[in-house]
Structures are given as structure tokens and as C-alpha cells.
N, C-alpha and C positions, 0 to 999 in steps of 0.2 A: 651658499652665496653664488656659486657659479651657476647652479640650476636656476636660481632666481633671475639671474642676468639673462639666461637663455630664454626663459619664459617672457621676460620683459621685451626682449628683442622680437620674439615671435608675435607678441601682442602688437608691437609697433608695426611689423610687416603687415599683419592682418588689418590694422587700422588704416594704413596707407592704401592697401588694395581695396578696402571698403569705401574709401573716399570717392565721391562722384568724379568721373573722368570725362563725362560727356553731358551735354544738355540736349534733351529732346523737346522740341516744340511741337506738341500734338496739333493736328489740324482737323480732327474729328469733332464731335459734339462736346468734347471735354474742353475745347478752347474757348476762353472768355472773349477774346478779340482776334478774330481771324485776320482782319485787315492790318492791324498793327503788327501782327506776326511777320508779315512780309517785310515790314520796315525793319524788324530785328534782323532778319536774314540779310537784308541789304546793308544794314549798319555793320554787321559782322564781316561781310565781304569787303567793305571799305577798309577794314583793319587787317586785310590779307590773311584772314582765317578761313579755311575751307568750310563750306557748308554742303552737306549731302542732302539732296532733295529725295525723299523716300516716296517714290511714285506708287500710288495706290495703297500705301501703308498708313492707316489711320487718317485718311483724307488728304494725303500728300504732306506728311510731316517733315520737319527739318531737324537734322542732326549735326551737331558741331562739338568741337573740343570744349571742355569746360574751362571757362575763364571767369574770374569774379566779376569783371566789368560787364561781361555779357549777361550774367545772371542778374546783376544790379539793373541793367538796362531793361530786362524783362519785367522786373518789379516796378520800375519807374513808369513804364508804358502800359502796365496792366495786362501783360501777355502771360498766359498760362505756360508753364514749362515743367519739366521733370529732370531731376539730376539722376543720371544712371551710371553704373559702374562700367568699366571697360569691357568686362565679360558679358554684360547685358547688351551693350551696343554691338559687340561682335556676334552675339546670338541673333539679334535682329537682322543684321546684315547677311548672316548666313542663311537665315530663313527666307529673306527677300531674294537671295541669289538662286534659290531652288528653281529648276526649269519648269516645274509644274505649278508655280505660283505666279500669278499675273501682277508682279511687282518688280521694281528695279530701283537702284540707288544711283542717282546722277550727281556727279561732283560739280560744284560751283566754286570758282576760285577768285573771280574778280567782279566787282560791282560794275554793271554797265553804265556808261555815261548816257544820260537821257536828255532828249530835247523834245519840247512841245511846240509845235507850229501853231501859233496863236497871235491874233491881232493885238496891238498894244492897248487897245481900249477895252479889252475883255477882262473880266474878273475871274478868279479861280473857280467860283461856283457856277460859271457859265458852262462848264464842261466837266463831265463825270470823271475824266482821267486826271485833270489837275486837282479836282476835289479830293479824289482818293489818294493821290500822291502826297498831297498836303497832309491829309489825315494820317497816313501811314508814316509820315516823316521821311519820305524818300526824296532826295535832292533831284532837281531838274532845272534846265535852262529853258527860257522862252526865246524862240527865234521866229522870224517871219520872212517874207519874201526877200528882203534886202540881204539878210544873213545867208539864205540859201543861194542866192545868185552870186554871192561873194565867195562861195566855196566852203562855208562853215560846216556843212553836213558831214564832211569827212572826220570831224572831231567827235562824232557821236556814234554810239552802238545801237541806239534805239530811238526811233522817231514816232511821235504821235501826232496825228492830224486832228487838230481842234475842229469842232463843228464848223465846217468851212464849205463855201460854195466855190469850187474850182472852175465853174463855167463862166464866171464873170457876170452873173445875173443877181448878185447881192441877195442870195437865198430865195429869190422869187417872192420877196416880201412886198414888192412894189404896190400891188393893189390895195393891201390892207394897211400898210405902214409908211407909205411914201412921205407923209406929212409929219411923221414922228421924228423928234430930234435925234434919237439913237440911230435911226435908219439913215438920215441925212449925214450924220457924222461918219457912219460906216462907208458911205459912198465917197465922201470927201477924202477920208484917209486913204482909201484904195486908189482913187484917181490921182491924188497928189503923189503917192508912192510910185504909181505907174509912170507918171511924167518924170519924176526924179530918176527913175531907172532907165528912161529912154524908150518907153513903150507908148504907142498911140492910144491903146485901150487897156482897160483892166483885164479883159478876157485874154488878150495876147500875153500879158504878164503872167496870169495864172497858168496859161498853157505852157509857157516856158518853165515855170516852177514845177509843174507836174512832171515834165521831162527830166528835170534835174533830180527830182525825188526818184524817178524810175532808174536813173543811173546809180543813185545811192543804193537802191535795193539790188540792182544787177551786180554791183561790186561787193555785195555781202552784208548790206544793212538790214535792219529789222524794222518793218513798218507796221504800225497799228493805227487803225482808224475806226471811228464810230459815226453813226447817223449819216447825215448828208455828205460828210467828207469821204464816204466810201463810194457811193454811186457817182457823185459829181467828179470824183477823181478819175474814174474809168471813162466817164463821158468826155472829159477834157482830153484824155489820151486819144480816144477814138476820133475826136473832132479836131485833131491837130491840123492847123492850116485852113479850117473851115469856120465861117461865121455862123454861130448857132444862137446869137443874141438878137432880140428884137430892138427896135430903135430906142425905146425908153431906157435901155441898159447901156448901149454903146453908140447911139447916134445914127446908125444906119441899119438897113433891113437885114434880116436873116437870109442866108443862102437858101433859095427855094428848093434846092435838090439835096438838102442836108442829109436826109435819111439814106440816100443811095451812096453817099460819099463817106460815111463813117467807116473807119478802119478798125475792125475788131481784133486784128492780129496784135495790135498795140496794147490792148487792155489786160488787166491782171485777172479779173474774175468774171466779167460779164460779156455776152455776145448777143447779136441778133435782137437788140432792144430798139425800141422806138422812142424818139424824143417827144416830150410834151411841149408843143410850140406856143401854146396859149400863154401869154405873159400874166394873165389874170388867174391862172390855175397854179395852186401851191404844190407843184410836183414837177420833177425834171424829166422823168422817163417812166417807162413801164417796168423798170428794174424793181422798183419799190412797190409794195402792195398796200401801203397805208390806207389809201382811199377805197380800195376794192375788197379788202379782207373782211370776212364775216366771222369774227371771233369775239365772243362775249368776254368781258373783262374777267369774270369768274372762271372762265375756261382758258384764259390766256397764259399758257405755260409752254416752255420748250424743253426738250430732253437732250442731255449731253450724251454723246456716243461713248461706248466703252471700247477703248483701244488696247492693244497688247503693249504692255510697258516695255517688254524686252525687244519687241520687233518694231513697234511704232512709238518710240519714246517722245517724239516731238508733239504729236497731237495728244498723247497721254499727259505730257507736262501742261499743255494749254487747257486741258479739261479737268485738272485736279480740283476736287471740291468735296465738301462734306454732304452735298445734296446734288443729285444729278437731274433733278426736276427744278428748273429755274422759272421764277415768275416772269411773265412777259412784261414789256414796257414799250411805250410808243416814242416816236420821234418824227422829225420830218421824213427821215428814212427809217422805217420800222423793221421791215423784213424783206428778204429777197425772193422773188418768184423763181422757183427752181428751173423753170423753162428757159431762163436766160443765163444760167450758170454754165461756164465752160466745163468740159468733161474732166479736166485735170484739177478742178477745184475740190478740195476736201471739205465736206460738210461735217462740222463738229457738234452742231446743235440745231435741232429743227422742231417745227410743229408739224408733225406728219399729217394730221387730219386737214390742216389748212394748206398743205403742200408748199410750205415756205421754209427757207433756211434763215437762221438767226445769227449763226456764228460760223464763219468760214475761214479757210486758211489755204495758202499755197506757196509755191516757190517761184522765184523769178531770178534767173541767172544764178549768182552765188548766194542770194539773199532770200528772205522770207517776208510774207505779209499776212496780216490777220484783219478781217473786217467783222465788225460787231454791230448789228442793227439796233436802233433805238437810242434814246438820249440819256436817260438816267435810270439805272436799274432799281432804284428805290423811289421813283416818282413816276407813276404809271403814265400820266399824260402831262409832261412838263410843258407849261405855257410861258410865253414871254411875260416877264414881270413877276413870275412865281418866286417865292423866297427860296434861298439855297437849301439843299438837303443837308440835314445835320447828321453826319455819319456816326456820331457818337450814339445815335439812336439805332444804328444798323451795323454794329461792329462785326456781325456774323453773316453779312450779306453774301449769298452765293453768287449773285449777279455781278457784284463788284469784285469778287475773287477772280473772275475770269480776266478782268483787266490786269490785275496784279500778277497773274500767271504769266502774261505776256511781258510784263516789266522784267521779271527774273529770267525769262527764257534765254536772252543773249548771254547770261552768265554761265549757262550750262555748257559742259563739254559736249559739243554737238555730235550726234550720230546720224548718219544718213537713214531716212525712213526706208524700210525694206519692202513695203507693200504699197 
């Protein structure tokens, strides 16, 4: 009887230790829905449960303590997961820690508070970031110029700039769309807001906003921008105090000496660029190469760089993927000419034959910024009026994964890049 009790106790101990103690969310080709996987990681962080981001391990997998509610959430959202024992999790972490293995485990402990800078008349599908945040079920707040100028940025860890023209030229849509109701509404909204906030011109308001965003980054914020919000942001910074708008945009002429007055010391990413002054040309400057690139659609890909997980954890985080060859996609700003990149800009993805950068990153003060060329990673040439992308048809999109890497980036315990 005594022996039977001992065996029963041993069986119970074995059963307890065999029980899954961790959840592994694989991010390689075994994952059914890569995009919603980020949403699970974010949801878990919101509940004060640590998530380990396993850099370069099975596509950048997530490891967390097993809890029934997390497992249930994976099931509900259709995310692939594996229940693993404590010993198995320890073995994975030990293997990752080996100095000869290009992998690392980064602890994430708090869900970043996210803001999307977007006009009130825009819909979530107008912008790839709001589209994927909604699909991944990641919470975000929409803010615009008024909130920024009232000091709201300090409440957020991560800021995305919606497809926006920070030069005050309304996207340079004037030639083709000046008679369209949506264009006229955009002009009215911005003019009314500028007057409300005490500015004579929209361009002056946008210039002030760009400088407030600059302060946000300098103080430790994380900035992510896509398409025209990238180059127009830097143009606005360089043109502080200079009139770069033609009369149809602000009622008076452009400064004739604008090129000689641009201050490239202020910019994040670009220098020595020239403005496109023709208001009829759908381009802001020679930063972007949309109009000059000679890349056939079937050859339009860019390659992610391979960084050292232990020595360069930040770019490694931002490049986590199950595929390092990303389909190209166009936008008003598609790609950046390498000739105008500052020397301290880190290129994380490029099309080498075309000599263009597609995915770039840098530091400013205490903070970080990432610029991503193109409009929608799963819509090659997104045009005005096109239907929204249905991300349920693209749950494993490598191009969209780059956006979500940036969303989780502020949650990581940051290490200074060493090279």
C-alpha cells in the first residue's frame, strides 16, 4: 500500500512536470497567421506577462509563460502555437545564448502606447499601418495637429505618421484632383484647423508640427513613417522658416532661393536633395525615385540585411521575418535614392541593382525613427479610389511584418547598438 502511494506520487510529479509551462508562437513557415501573432504578443503584454522575442529563431518567434487565457486567445484568433515544457523552453534559450549562434532573446514587459497621426476624414484602409493594426487587433489612438500642439505626444511610446504631406502642398494632387470633393475637403479641413490654431498658412502649421515630432523623438520617442510622410517630413524640417509652396497652395510665391536656404542639419535621413518646384509635377524632391526608377514589376523586390542579433539587436528586431526577400510596392514615395542618404542612416532593406533604399532606420537624440518606402505592401500600385486590401487574404505578408516589428520595438528592453 505504501509502495502504491509512492508510485502514485511519482506519477503525479511526472504529470505536473510534463504539463506545458510555456507557449511558443512560431514565426517561420509553420505559422498560419503571422500578422495576428503580433496581436497575441501585444495582448499578452497588456496583461503584464513577459514575452520573449526570440530573434532569428524560427523567424523571430515569441515565447511566453503558459496561461489558459493566452492559449484560448491563440485559438480564437487562428494563431499557430506550441505548448512546450519548461525544460524545452530552457533548452531553446540556452541554445540561443551560445556565442556562436546568431540569435538572441529580448524581453518585452509592457505594451507600448500607440498613436497614429491621421486626419479625421481618413479611413483605416487609407493607410497600411492602421490597416494592419486593425487586423492584428492592436489598440491605437488617432491624433492630429491639434493633439500634437497641445502636448499629447508625451502620452505615447510609438507614433506613426499617416500618408501625409508635411510641406503644406496637399500631396501635390492639385493638377489632377483640384475639382474632386475629397481634395477640396482635405484643403478645407487643414485650412480651418490652421486658422483655429492661430496659423496664417497650413504650411506654417505643418512646419510647427514637424518640430514638435522632432522634440518627441529627441526625448526618447519612436517614430515610424511610410510613403510621402517620410520625405515630406524631412523636407519640412529642412525648410523651417522658408516658403516652399507655390501660390495655389498658400496664396503667395515660393522663395526663389529655396534650394540654397535648406538646412540639412535638421533632417533625420536625407541631405543635399533638390525640391521639385513645379506644382503640376506629382513629386516633392529628388529624394524619391518613383518617377525615374527602371524596375520591372516582376523584378521589383528588396532584400533585408542580416544583422548580428547579439551585437545589433535593434536592426535585427526590425528585420525579423520568415522571408528576407520582400516584394516591392509603390507609393507616392516608393524608394530613396542612396545618394541623398545621410552617412549615419542605417539601410535595413534595399534593391541593390537599382541603387535604392526601401527600409531605413536611425537614432535622433534619445529616440529612434524608421522610414519605409511605398504605400501598401500587398497592393503593388495603390491608386486613389482603389478598394481596401483584405489582410485576411495576406496573413503571412512579409512586407506587413516589417510594420509590426516596429510596433513591438518600443516594448523591448533596449540595448545600445554596438556597431
